C-alpha angles and dihedrals in degrees: 000000000000096000102035138039126214093268091053090051092048092050092050092047092049090052093050098040110015093181097048113111113241120206113187117211121195143158090212114106095210120039122187111262089235091061092054092051090071097047129075093211142002130217122186112226091234087062096040097113096054102032110034100076094043090048091051091049092048091048091052092050090054093051096044092066 
């Protein structure tokens, strides 16, 4: 993403679809707290295989209520 970072994308997504769940993926160990404020969940890329599907399911449960 040459023109936007993950936080910028999350902000734009939230403006377009406020109810859409946002799961942020990153290889960075430490993300700025402001970036996480816009996401519903975070999954580190080194844990992608074991955590992504459960995180998606949990995110859907939270939005189905």
